[in-house]
C-alpha angles and dihedrals in degrees: 000000000000103000126074119251094251092048091047092051091052093045095048100045094102091044090054093049091050089053091050094050089058091064105028138025117268089239089068094055120083133189125304114288099189136274140256132211116232125216090254091058094255119133125229115205117203129209128186115259121231095177111126115247097029108086114174094021127122136206106239127198119185116204134178139186124206117202111308095337123115118271115266134200113246102178142358120198148141109252130185121243129207111305093013119152106255134191118242119266114276114260123196116252094243091058093046090050092050091050091048093052092047091051092050090051090052091051092050092049091048091050091052091049092050092049092050091048092050091049090050092050091049092051091048091051092049092050092049095047103035103028123094125220122230090253091054092050092049090049091052091050090051091050091052092050091050091052090052091053095049102045137003118263113258120221132205111301097034112128126203094341094308115131110223091202090063091051090051091051092049092050091048090051090051091050091050090051091050091051090050090051091050091050092050091049091051090049090052091051091050091051091049091051090050091051091052090050091051091051090051090052091051091050091051091051091052091050090052091050091052095050097067090055091052090050090051091053092051092050092054 
């Protein structure tokens, strides 16, 4: 290579643009943005990129010249500059699948933990709201005992504080009194009939006593 890098960059600018226009429209190529010298002595010319979606990238054309021969294009490519938006490093499919499965397992475990925690909170709330303390239970028992002392317990069928059992007992007592009255009346009737029978017997005896006298008168 006989020429200096700066001289080679200036001499090969048109050659580099012609190589770029073969792979991309001229509208996507901007002005010259400098050049770099490679370790091999080749020179890489950079041009601003106007291609949408690649901010901070540069069109790069690497040229070289050997001895007294004409310069030649070695490589044409789109290279990122400092601060360019880059894609993440390529990861093999097996590793990506393993990471995906591990992430899904973590999500499932977290969901189970959240469900268990919500169930525990719900049970705690139920016990706090619906449960009774020992003091509350003892107070309720005392209230029930006081009610038993003050008034009799009413059972099903009692209306407005009236005990149906008492009404039944009163009615049964009235029926027994009526039956006793009927029995006494029947006894009175029997006694009357006995008195009449006794009077009839006495009258018959008197008649019998009178008949012998009549017979004696007739015989005379």
